[in-house]
C-alpha positions as CSV (number, residue, x, y, z in Angstrom):
1,X,-2.1,179.3,-122.4
2,X,-2.3,178.0,-118.9
3,X,-3.5,174.6,-120.1
4,X,-0.6,174.4,-122.5
5,X,1.9,175.4,-119.9
6,X,0.7,172.9,-117.4
7,X,0.7,170.1,-120.0
8,X,4.4,170.8,-120.7
9,X,5.7,170.5,-117.2
10,X,8.1,167.5,-117.1
11,X,9.5,167.7,-113.5
12,X,8.4,164.7,-111.5
13,X,7.9,166.8,-108.4
14,X,5.6,169.2,-110.3
15,X,3.8,166.8,-112.6
16,X,1.1,165.7,-110.1
17,X,0.4,169.3,-109.1
18,X,0.4,170.5,-112.7
19,X,-2.0,167.7,-113.7
20,X,-4.3,168.6,-110.9
21,X,-4.2,172.4,-111.8
22,X,-4.9,171.5,-115.5
23,X,-7.8,169.4,-114.4
24,X,-9.2,172.3,-112.3
25,X,-9.3,174.4,-115.5
26,X,-11.1,171.6,-117.4
27,X,-13.5,170.5,-114.6
28,X,-16.1,173.3,-115.0
29,X,-16.9,172.2,-118.5
30,X,-18.4,169.1,-117.0
31,X,-20.7,171.0,-114.6
32,X,-23.8,173.2,-114.9
33,X,-23.2,174.8,-111.5
34,X,-19.7,176.0,-110.8
35,X,-19.3,174.7,-107.3
36,X,-15.7,174.7,-106.0
37,X,-16.4,171.4,-104.1
38,X,-17.6,169.7,-107.3
39,X,-14.8,171.1,-109.4
40,X,-12.3,169.6,-106.9
41,X,-14.1,166.2,-107.1
42,X,-14.0,166.2,-110.9
43,X,-10.4,167.6,-111.0
44,X,-9.2,164.7,-108.8
45,X,-11.1,162.2,-111.0
46,X,-9.6,163.7,-114.2
47,X,-6.1,163.3,-112.8
48,X,-6.8,159.5,-112.6
49,X,-7.5,159.3,-116.3
50,X,-4.7,158.5,-118.7
51,X,-5.6,160.8,-121.6
52,X,-3.0,159.3,-123.9
53,X,-4.5,155.8,-123.5
54,X,-8.0,157.2,-124.0
55,X,-6.9,158.9,-127.2
56,X,-5.3,155.7,-128.5
57,X,-8.5,153.8,-127.8
58,X,-10.8,156.3,-129.5
59,X,-8.5,156.6,-132.5
60,X,-8.4,152.9,-132.8
61,X,-12.2,152.6,-132.6
62,X,-12.6,155.2,-135.4
63,X,-9.9,153.6,-137.5
64,X,-11.7,150.2,-137.5
65,X,-15.1,151.9,-137.9
66,X,-16.3,150.4,-134.6
67,X,-20.1,150.2,-134.4
68,X,-22.0,148.2,-131.7
69,X,-25.5,149.4,-132.8
70,X,-26.6,146.0,-134.0
71,X,-25.8,144.4,-130.6
72,X,-27.6,147.2,-128.8
73,X,-30.8,146.7,-130.9
74,X,-31.0,143.1,-129.6
75,X,-30.3,144.0,-126.0
76,X,-33.7,143.6,-124.2
77,X,-32.9,144.3,-120.6
78,X,-34.4,147.5,-119.1
79,X,-31.9,150.3,-119.3
80,X,-31.9,153.8,-117.8
81,X,-30.2,156.5,-119.7
82,X,-29.7,159.7,-117.6
83,X,-28.1,162.7,-119.1
84,X,-27.9,166.4,-118.4
85,X,-29.3,168.6,-121.2
86,X,-26.1,170.7,-120.9
87,X,-23.7,167.8,-121.1
88,X,-20.4,168.5,-122.8
89,X,-21.0,165.4,-125.0
90,X,-24.3,166.7,-126.3
91,X,-27.7,165.0,-125.9
92,X,-27.6,163.3,-129.4
93,X,-25.6,160.4,-128.0
94,X,-28.2,159.7,-125.3
95,X,-31.0,160.1,-127.8
96,X,-29.3,157.8,-130.4
97,X,-28.6,155.2,-127.7
98,X,-32.2,155.4,-126.5
99,X,-33.4,154.7,-130.1
100,X,-31.1,151.7,-130.4
101,X,-32.1,150.1,-127.0
102,X,-35.6,148.7,-127.3
103,X,-36.3,148.6,-123.6
104,X,-34.7,151.9,-122.5
105,X,-35.9,154.9,-120.6
106,X,-34.3,158.2,-121.4
107,X,-34.3,161.0,-118.8
108,X,-32.8,164.3,-119.8
109,X,-32.3,166.6,-116.8
110,X,-32.4,170.4,-117.2
111,X,-29.8,172.6,-115.7
112,X,-27.4,169.7,-115.6
113,X,-24.2,168.8,-117.4
114,X,-22.1,165.6,-117.5
115,X,-22.1,164.7,-113.8
116,X,-25.8,164.4,-113.2
117,X,-25.4,163.2,-109.6
118,X,-23.4,166.3,-108.7
119,X,-25.5,168.9,-110.6
120,X,-28.9,167.6,-109.8
121,X,-28.6,164.9,-107.1
122,X,-32.3,164.9,-106.2
123,X,-33.4,164.4,-109.8
124,X,-30.7,161.8,-110.3
125,X,-31.6,159.7,-107.3
126,X,-35.4,160.0,-107.8
127,X,-35.0,159.0,-111.5
128,X,-32.9,156.1,-110.5
129,X,-35.4,155.0,-107.7
130,X,-38.3,155.3,-110.2
131,X,-36.5,153.1,-112.7
132,X,-35.5,150.5,-110.1
133,X,-39.0,150.4,-108.7
């Protein structure tokens, strides 16, 4: 109910505040640990995303049956795929991408959601350093 209410606010003076409050409700879905500091970071980031444009792009990609898997199969550069096991998107996307990219390394991080560098910064940066080395 709160999300619906905040989405309907039309006043210019309240729109930014309502957008931020709506984002604060949504932000914990992207985190494994409910840190107020991290929720604030994600909420601010979510206010910078134009959800209408995102929805139009995703709908258009589905409509034209967009599939870039053939191009991924021929991509030979080393690629690191880092994803939290508890990501809101699910780990199937990371696993499928790993299968498509012939020279990829997949690292799934436990007790971690969408924002790996916020939930598990030590594991994120050590995985990144290992890959770059």
